[in-house]
PQR file with spaces between the fields and no chain letter, atoms N, CA, C, O and H, PARSE charges and radii, in Angstrom:
ATOM       1  N    MET     1     -34.813    5.576  -34.105 -0.4000 1.5000
ATOM       2  CA   MET     1     -34.320    4.515  -33.251 -0.0000 2.0000
ATOM       3  C    MET     1     -34.422    4.954  -31.787  0.5500 1.7000
ATOM       4  O    MET     1     -34.033    6.066  -31.432 -0.5500 1.4000
ATOM       5  N    ARG     2     -34.938    4.087  -30.972 -0.4000 1.5000
ATOM       6  CA   ARG     2     -35.153    4.411  -29.560 -0.0000 2.0000
ATOM       7  C    ARG     2     -33.974    3.926  -28.718  0.5500 1.7000
ATOM       8  O    ARG     2     -33.419    2.855  -28.964 -0.5500 1.4000
ATOM       9  H    ARG     2     -35.254    3.183  -31.260  0.4000 1.0000
ATOM      10  N    CYS     3     -33.605    4.719  -27.737 -0.4000 1.5000
ATOM      11  CA   CYS     3     -32.541    4.331  -26.805 -0.0000 2.0000
ATOM      12  C    CYS     3     -32.978    3.095  -26.030  0.5500 1.7000
ATOM      13  O    CYS     3     -34.169    2.916  -25.776 -0.5500 1.4000
ATOM      14  H    CYS     3     -34.055    5.590  -27.537  0.4000 1.0000
ATOM      15  N    PRO     4     -32.023    2.232  -25.647 -0.5600 1.5000
ATOM      16  CA   PRO     4     -32.397    1.061  -24.847  0.2800 2.0000
ATOM      17  C    PRO     4     -32.991    1.456  -23.492  0.5500 1.7000
ATOM      18  O    PRO     4     -33.865    0.762  -22.972 -0.5500 1.4000
ATOM      19  N    VAL     5     -32.530    2.544  -22.935 -0.4000 1.5000
ATOM      20  CA   VAL     5     -33.074    3.049  -21.671 -0.0000 2.0000
ATOM      21  C    VAL     5     -33.482    4.491  -21.907  0.5500 1.7000
ATOM      22  O    VAL     5     -32.659    5.323  -22.292 -0.5500 1.4000
ATOM      23  H    VAL     5     -31.820    3.107  -23.358  0.4000 1.0000
ATOM      24  N    CYS     6     -34.743    4.783  -21.678 -0.4000 1.5000
ATOM      25  CA   CYS     6     -35.226    6.159  -21.865 -0.0000 2.0000
ATOM      26  C    CYS     6     -34.537    7.094  -20.884  0.5500 1.7000
ATOM      27  O    CYS     6     -34.114    6.686  -19.802 -0.5500 1.4000
ATOM      28  H    CYS     6     -35.412    4.108  -21.365  0.4000 1.0000
ATOM      29  N    CYS     7     -34.433    8.333  -21.277 -0.4000 1.5000
ATOM      30  CA   CYS     7     -33.774    9.335  -20.432 -0.0000 2.0000
ATOM      31  C    CYS     7     -34.436    9.445  -19.076  0.5500 1.7000
ATOM      32  O    CYS     7     -33.747    9.566  -18.063 -0.5500 1.4000
ATOM      33  H    CYS     7     -34.776    8.664  -22.156  0.4000 1.0000
ATOM      34  N    TRP     8     -35.752    9.407  -19.033 -0.4000 1.5000
ATOM      35  CA   TRP     8     -36.441    9.530  -17.744 -0.0000 2.0000
ATOM      36  C    TRP     8     -36.188    8.317  -16.874  0.5500 1.7000
ATOM      37  O    TRP     8     -36.116    8.444  -15.651 -0.5500 1.4000
ATOM      38  H    TRP     8     -36.312    9.309  -19.856  0.4000 1.0000
ATOM      39  N    GLU     9     -36.048    7.118  -17.487 -0.4000 1.5000
ATOM      40  CA   GLU     9     -35.738    5.917  -16.704 -0.0000 2.0000
ATOM      41  C    GLU     9     -34.337    6.022  -16.119  0.5500 1.7000
ATOM      42  O    GLU     9     -34.103    5.647  -14.970 -0.5500 1.4000
ATOM      43  H    GLU     9     -36.107    7.015  -18.480  0.4000 1.0000
ATOM      44  N    LEU    10     -33.425    6.527  -16.906 -0.4000 1.5000
ATOM      45  CA   LEU    10     -32.051    6.700  -16.444 -0.0000 2.0000
ATOM      46  C    LEU    10     -31.992    7.711  -15.305  0.5500 1.7000
ATOM      47  O    LEU    10     -31.300    7.491  -14.311 -0.5500 1.4000
ATOM      48  H    LEU    10     -33.615    6.832  -17.840  0.4000 1.0000
ATOM      49  N    GLN    11     -32.713    8.812  -15.448 -0.4000 1.5000
ATOM      50  CA   GLN    11     -32.765    9.833  -14.401 -0.0000 2.0000
ATOM      51  C    GLN    11     -33.378    9.261  -13.123  0.5500 1.7000
ATOM      52  O    GLN    11     -32.907    9.545  -12.022 -0.5500 1.4000
ATOM      53  H    GLN    11     -33.275    8.991  -16.256  0.4000 1.0000
ATOM      54  N    GLU    12     -34.409    8.471  -13.272 -0.4000 1.5000
ATOM      55  CA   GLU    12     -35.066    7.855  -12.114 -0.0000 2.0000
ATOM      56  C    GLU    12     -34.111    6.909  -11.385  0.5500 1.7000
ATOM      57  O    GLU    12     -34.029    6.932  -10.157 -0.5500 1.4000
ATOM      58  H    GLU    12     -34.792    8.240  -14.167  0.4000 1.0000
ATOM      59  N    ARG    13     -33.395    6.083  -12.136 -0.4000 1.5000
ATOM      60  CA   ARG    13     -32.427    5.164  -11.528 -0.0000 2.0000
ATOM      61  C    ARG    13     -31.299    5.934  -10.858  0.5500 1.7000
ATOM      62  O    ARG    13     -30.875    5.579   -9.758 -0.5500 1.4000
ATOM      63  H    ARG    13     -33.461    6.065  -13.134  0.4000 1.0000
ATOM      64  N    TYR    14     -30.812    6.980  -11.504 -0.4000 1.5000
ATOM      65  CA   TYR    14     -29.753    7.804  -10.923 -0.0000 2.0000
ATOM      66  C    TYR    14     -30.204    8.369   -9.580  0.5500 1.7000
ATOM      67  O    TYR    14     -29.484    8.271   -8.587 -0.5500 1.4000
ATOM      68  H    TYR    14     -31.157    7.269  -12.397  0.4000 1.0000
ATOM      69  N    ASN    15     -31.379    8.951   -9.555 -0.4000 1.5000
ATOM      70  CA   ASN    15     -31.879    9.552   -8.314 -0.0000 2.0000
ATOM      71  C    ASN    15     -32.070    8.513   -7.221  0.5500 1.7000
ATOM      72  O    ASN    15     -31.772    8.777   -6.056 -0.5500 1.4000
ATOM      73  H    ASN    15     -31.963    9.030  -10.362  0.4000 1.0000
ATOM      74  N    ARG    16     -32.564    7.336   -7.582 -0.4000 1.5000
ATOM      75  CA   ARG    16     -32.759    6.283   -6.582 -0.0000 2.0000
ATOM      76  C    ARG    16     -31.426    5.862   -5.979  0.5500 1.7000
ATOM      77  O    ARG    16     -31.311    5.742   -4.759 -0.5500 1.4000
ATOM      78  H    ARG    16     -32.806    7.122   -8.528  0.4000 1.0000
ATOM      79  N    PHE    17     -30.415    5.636   -6.822 -0.4000 1.5000
ATOM      80  CA   PHE    17     -29.093    5.246   -6.316 -0.0000 2.0000
ATOM      81  C    PHE    17     -28.446    6.382   -5.540  0.5500 1.7000
ATOM      82  O    PHE    17     -27.843    6.158   -4.491 -0.5500 1.4000
ATOM      83  H    PHE    17     -30.509    5.734   -7.813  0.4000 1.0000
ATOM      84  N    ARG    18     -28.566    7.584   -6.047 -0.4000 1.5000
ATOM      85  CA   ARG    18     -27.927    8.749   -5.417 -0.0000 2.0000
ATOM      86  C    ARG    18     -28.497    9.027   -4.033  0.5500 1.7000
ATOM      87  O    ARG    18     -27.785    9.501   -3.148 -0.5500 1.4000
ATOM      88  H    ARG    18     -29.055    7.766   -6.900  0.4000 1.0000
ATOM      89  N    ASN    19     -29.749    8.740   -3.848 -0.4000 1.5000
ATOM      90  CA   ASN    19     -30.406    8.998   -2.573 -0.0000 2.0000
ATOM      91  C    ASN    19     -30.335    7.817   -1.607  0.5500 1.7000
ATOM      92  O    ASN    19     -30.831    7.909   -0.485 -0.5500 1.4000
ATOM      93  H    ASN    19     -30.328    8.354   -4.566  0.4000 1.0000
ATOM      94  N    ASP    20     -29.726    6.715   -2.027 -0.4000 1.5000
ATOM      95  CA   ASP    20     -29.618    5.524   -1.177 -0.0000 2.0000
ATOM      96  C    ASP    20     -28.236    5.505   -0.534  0.5500 1.7000
ATOM      97  O    ASP    20     -27.289    4.940   -1.082 -0.5500 1.4000
ATOM      98  H    ASP    20     -29.323    6.640   -2.939  0.4000 1.0000
ATOM      99  N    GLU    21     -28.134    6.129    0.634 -0.4000 1.5000
ATOM     100  CA   GLU    21     -26.837    6.279    1.299 -0.0000 2.0000
ATOM     101  C    GLU    21     -26.212    4.930    1.657  0.5500 1.7000
ATOM     102  O    GLU    21     -24.997    4.766    1.556 -0.5500 1.4000
ATOM     103  H    GLU    21     -28.903    6.587    1.080  0.4000 1.0000
ATOM     104  N    ALA    22     -27.029    3.970    2.072 -0.4000 1.5000
ATOM     105  CA   ALA    22     -26.510    2.642    2.425 -0.0000 2.0000
ATOM     106  C    ALA    22     -25.888    1.975    1.197  0.5500 1.7000
ATOM     107  O    ALA    22     -24.827    1.359    1.293 -0.5500 1.4000
ATOM     108  H    ALA    22     -28.017    4.103    2.155  0.4000 1.0000
ATOM     109  N    PHE    23     -26.546    2.098    0.053 -0.4000 1.5000
ATOM     110  CA   PHE    23     -26.023    1.528   -1.186 -0.0000 2.0000
ATOM     111  C    PHE    23     -24.692    2.175   -1.558  0.5500 1.7000
ATOM     112  O    PHE    23     -23.732    1.482   -1.895 -0.5500 1.4000
ATOM     113  H    PHE    23     -27.409    2.598   -0.025  0.4000 1.0000
ATOM     114  N    LEU    24     -24.639    3.501   -1.496 -0.4000 1.5000
ATOM     115  CA   LEU    24     -23.409    4.211   -1.849 -0.0000 2.0000
ATOM     116  C    LEU    24     -22.267    3.844   -0.905  0.5500 1.7000
ATOM     117  O    LEU    24     -21.132    3.664   -1.348 -0.5500 1.4000
ATOM     118  H    LEU    24     -25.419    4.064   -1.222  0.4000 1.0000
ATOM     119  N    ASN    25     -22.556    3.732    0.382 -0.4000 1.5000
ATOM     120  CA   ASN    25     -21.521    3.338    1.338 -0.0000 2.0000
ATOM     121  C    ASN    25     -21.006    1.938    1.050  0.5500 1.7000
ATOM     122  O    ASN    25     -19.808    1.684    1.173 -0.5500 1.4000
ATOM     123  H    ASN    25     -23.477    3.878    0.741  0.4000 1.0000
ATOM     124  N    GLN    26     -21.896    1.024    0.669 -0.4000 1.5000
ATOM     125  CA   GLN    26     -21.475   -0.340    0.350 -0.0000 2.0000
ATOM     126  C    GLN    26     -20.612   -0.358   -0.906  0.5500 1.7000
ATOM     127  O    GLN    26     -19.612   -1.073   -0.962 -0.5500 1.4000
ATOM     128  H    GLN    26     -22.869    1.230    0.570  0.4000 1.0000
ATOM     129  N    VAL    27     -20.989    0.418   -1.906 -0.4000 1.5000
ATOM     130  CA   VAL    27     -20.198    0.500   -3.140 -0.0000 2.0000
ATOM     131  C    VAL    27     -18.797    1.021   -2.827  0.5500 1.7000
ATOM     132  O    VAL    27     -17.808    0.487   -3.330 -0.5500 1.4000
ATOM     133  H    VAL    27     -21.801    1.000   -1.860  0.4000 1.0000
ATOM     134  N    MET    28     -18.711    2.063   -1.997 -0.4000 1.5000
ATOM     135  CA   MET    28     -17.398    2.618   -1.637 -0.0000 2.0000
ATOM     136  C    MET    28     -16.582    1.621   -0.820  0.5500 1.7000
ATOM     137  O    MET    28     -15.373    1.501   -1.019 -0.5500 1.4000
ATOM     138  H    MET    28     -19.514    2.497   -1.589  0.4000 1.0000
ATOM     139  N    LYS    29     -17.229    0.907    0.095 -0.4000 1.5000
ATOM     140  CA   LYS    29     -16.535   -0.089    0.916 -0.0000 2.0000
ATOM     141  C    LYS    29     -15.991   -1.212    0.035  0.5500 1.7000
ATOM     142  O    LYS    29     -14.838   -1.617    0.181 -0.5500 1.4000
ATOM     143  H    LYS    29     -18.211    1.005    0.257  0.4000 1.0000
ATOM     144  N    ASP    30     -16.819   -1.709   -0.874 -0.4000 1.5000
ATOM     145  CA   ASP    30     -16.384   -2.776   -1.781 -0.0000 2.0000
ATOM     146  C    ASP    30     -15.210   -2.313   -2.636  0.5500 1.7000
ATOM     147  O    ASP    30     -14.248   -3.056   -2.830 -0.5500 1.4000
ATOM     148  H    ASP    30     -17.756   -1.380   -0.992  0.4000 1.0000
ATOM     149  N    GLY    31     -15.288   -1.096   -3.142 -0.4000 1.5000
ATOM     150  CA   GLY    31     -14.206   -0.554   -3.960 -0.0000 2.0000
ATOM     151  C    GLY    31     -12.922   -0.400   -3.171  0.5500 1.7000
ATOM     152  O    GLY    31     -11.840   -0.685   -3.682 -0.5500 1.4000
ATOM     153  H    GLY    31     -16.070   -0.493   -2.984  0.4000 1.0000
ATOM     154  N    ALA    32     -13.031    0.048   -1.928 -0.4000 1.5000
ATOM     155  CA   ALA    32     -11.847    0.215   -1.079 -0.0000 2.0000
ATOM     156  C    ALA    32     -11.199   -1.133   -0.785  0.5500 1.7000
ATOM     157  O    ALA    32      -9.974   -1.250   -0.785 -0.5500 1.4000
ATOM     158  H    ALA    32     -13.911    0.279   -1.513  0.4000 1.0000
ATOM     159  N    GLU    33     -12.019   -2.149   -0.534 -0.4000 1.5000
ATOM     160  CA   GLU    33     -11.479   -3.484   -0.264 -0.0000 2.0000
ATOM     161  C    GLU    33     -10.756   -4.041   -1.489  0.5500 1.7000
ATOM     162  O    GLU    33      -9.677   -4.622   -1.365 -0.5500 1.4000
ATOM     163  H    GLU    33     -13.015   -2.054   -0.534  0.4000 1.0000
ATOM     164  N    LYS    34     -11.339   -3.867   -2.653 -0.4000 1.5000
ATOM     165  CA   LYS    34     -10.704   -4.341   -3.889 -0.0000 2.0000
ATOM     166  C    LYS    34      -9.400   -3.596   -4.153  0.5500 1.7000
ATOM     167  O    LYS    34      -8.406   -4.204   -4.550 -0.5500 1.4000
ATOM     168  H    LYS    34     -12.215   -3.396   -2.754  0.4000 1.0000
ATOM     169  N    ALA    35      -9.402   -2.289   -3.935 -0.4000 1.5000
ATOM     170  CA   ALA    35      -8.191   -1.492   -4.150 -0.0000 2.0000
ATOM     171  C    ALA    35      -7.103   -1.903   -3.172  0.5500 1.7000
ATOM     172  O    ALA    35      -5.932   -1.979   -3.544 -0.5500 1.4000
ATOM     173  H    ALA    35     -10.210   -1.796   -3.613  0.4000 1.0000
ATOM     174  N    SER    36      -7.473   -2.167   -1.938 -0.4000 1.5000
ATOM     175  CA   SER    36      -6.501   -2.586   -0.928 -0.0000 2.0000
ATOM     176  C    SER    36      -5.891   -3.936   -1.297  0.5500 1.7000
ATOM     177  O    SER    36      -4.676   -4.116   -1.209 -0.5500 1.4000
ATOM     178  H    SER    36      -8.425   -2.106   -1.636  0.4000 1.0000
ATOM     179  N    ALA    37      -6.724   -4.872   -1.706 -0.4000 1.5000
ATOM     180  CA   ALA    37      -6.226   -6.195   -2.099 -0.0000 2.0000
ATOM     181  C    ALA    37      -5.295   -6.084   -3.298  0.5500 1.7000
ATOM     182  O    ALA    37      -4.264   -6.754   -3.358 -0.5500 1.4000
ATOM     183  H    ALA    37      -7.711   -4.726   -1.778  0.4000 1.0000
ATOM     184  N    ARG    38      -5.658   -5.244   -4.240 -0.4000 1.5000
ATOM     185  CA   ARG    38      -4.820   -5.049   -5.427 -0.0000 2.0000
ATOM     186  C    ARG    38      -3.489   -4.415   -5.032  0.5500 1.7000
ATOM     187  O    ARG    38      -2.444   -4.797   -5.558 -0.5500 1.4000
ATOM     188  H    ARG    38      -6.495   -4.699   -4.191  0.4000 1.0000
ATOM     189  N    GLY    39      -3.517   -3.459   -4.120 -0.4000 1.5000
ATOM     190  CA   GLY    39      -2.295   -2.810   -3.659 -0.0000 2.0000
ATOM     191  C    GLY    39      -1.372   -3.783   -2.951  0.5500 1.7000
ATOM     192  O    GLY    39      -0.161   -3.761   -3.169 -0.5500 1.4000
ATOM     193  H    GLY    39      -4.367   -3.149   -3.693  0.4000 1.0000
ATOM     194  N    VAL    40      -1.934   -4.639   -2.100 -0.4000 1.5000
ATOM     195  CA   VAL    40      -1.127   -5.647   -1.398 -0.0000 2.0000
ATOM     196  C    VAL    40      -0.488   -6.592   -2.408  0.5500 1.7000
ATOM     197  O    VAL    40       0.700   -6.899   -2.305 -0.5500 1.4000
ATOM     198  H    VAL    40      -2.918   -4.657   -1.922  0.4000 1.0000
ATOM     199  N    ALA    41      -1.260   -7.049   -3.377 -0.4000 1.5000
ATOM     200  CA   ALA    41      -0.728   -7.960   -4.392 -0.0000 2.0000
ATOM     201  C    ALA    41       0.394   -7.295   -5.184  0.5500 1.7000
ATOM     202  O    ALA    41       1.398   -7.936   -5.493 -0.5500 1.4000
ATOM     203  H    ALA    41      -2.225   -6.799   -3.461  0.4000 1.0000
ATOM     204  N    THR    42       0.232   -6.030   -5.510 -0.4000 1.5000
ATOM     205  CA   THR    42       1.259   -5.299   -6.255 -0.0000 2.0000
ATOM     206  C    THR    42       2.534   -5.175   -5.434  0.5500 1.7000
ATOM     207  O    THR    42       3.632   -5.402   -5.941 -0.5500 1.4000
ATOM     208  H    THR    42      -0.583   -5.509   -5.258  0.4000 1.0000
ATOM     209  N    LEU    43       2.384   -4.815   -4.165 -0.4000 1.5000
ATOM     210  CA   LEU    43       3.562   -4.697   -3.295 -0.0000 2.0000
ATOM     211  C    LEU    43       4.274   -6.034   -3.125  0.5500 1.7000
ATOM     212  O    LEU    43       5.502   -6.095   -3.176 -0.5500 1.4000
ATOM     213  H    LEU    43       1.492   -4.631   -3.753  0.4000 1.0000
ATOM     214  N    GLU    44       3.516   -7.095   -2.926 -0.4000 1.5000
ATOM     215  CA   GLU    44       4.121   -8.413   -2.747 -0.0000 2.0000
ATOM     216  C    GLU    44       4.858   -8.870   -3.995  0.5500 1.7000
ATOM     217  O    GLU    44       5.905   -9.510   -3.895 -0.5500 1.4000
ATOM     218  H    GLU    44       2.518   -7.046   -2.885  0.4000 1.0000
ATOM     219  N    SER    45       4.328   -8.554   -5.159 -0.4000 1.5000
ATOM     220  CA   SER    45       4.974   -8.992   -6.395 -0.0000 2.0000
ATOM     221  C    SER    45       6.231   -8.184   -6.701  0.5500 1.7000
ATOM     222  O    SER    45       7.084   -8.628   -7.470 -0.5500 1.4000
ATOM     223  H    SER    45       3.477   -8.035   -5.240  0.4000 1.0000
ATOM     224  N    SER    46       6.350   -7.005   -6.105 -0.4000 1.5000
ATOM     225  CA   SER    46       7.520   -6.177   -6.386 -0.0000 2.0000
ATOM     226  C    SER    46       8.656   -6.419   -5.394  0.5500 1.7000
ATOM     227  O    SER    46       9.749   -5.880   -5.565 -0.5500 1.4000
ATOM     228  H    SER    46       5.658   -6.644   -5.480  0.4000 1.0000
ATOM     229  N    LEU    47       8.413   -7.209   -4.378 -0.4000 1.5000
ATOM     230  CA   LEU    47       9.454   -7.481   -3.382 -0.0000 2.0000
ATOM     231  C    LEU    47      10.269   -8.694   -3.733  0.5500 1.7000
ATOM     232  O    LEU    47      11.186   -9.057   -2.995 -0.5500 1.4000
ATOM     233  H    LEU    47       7.525   -7.647   -4.239  0.4000 1.0000
């Protein structure tokens, strides 16, 4: 049985994403915004 994504394809995608600093910064920014919104909602619901 063959994997849905070959190991070399996975390695290639990993390297492409890992070397794309703009992409990584956007992912971190999006995550920070979501975490902040979730934190505000949690604080508001506990007051």
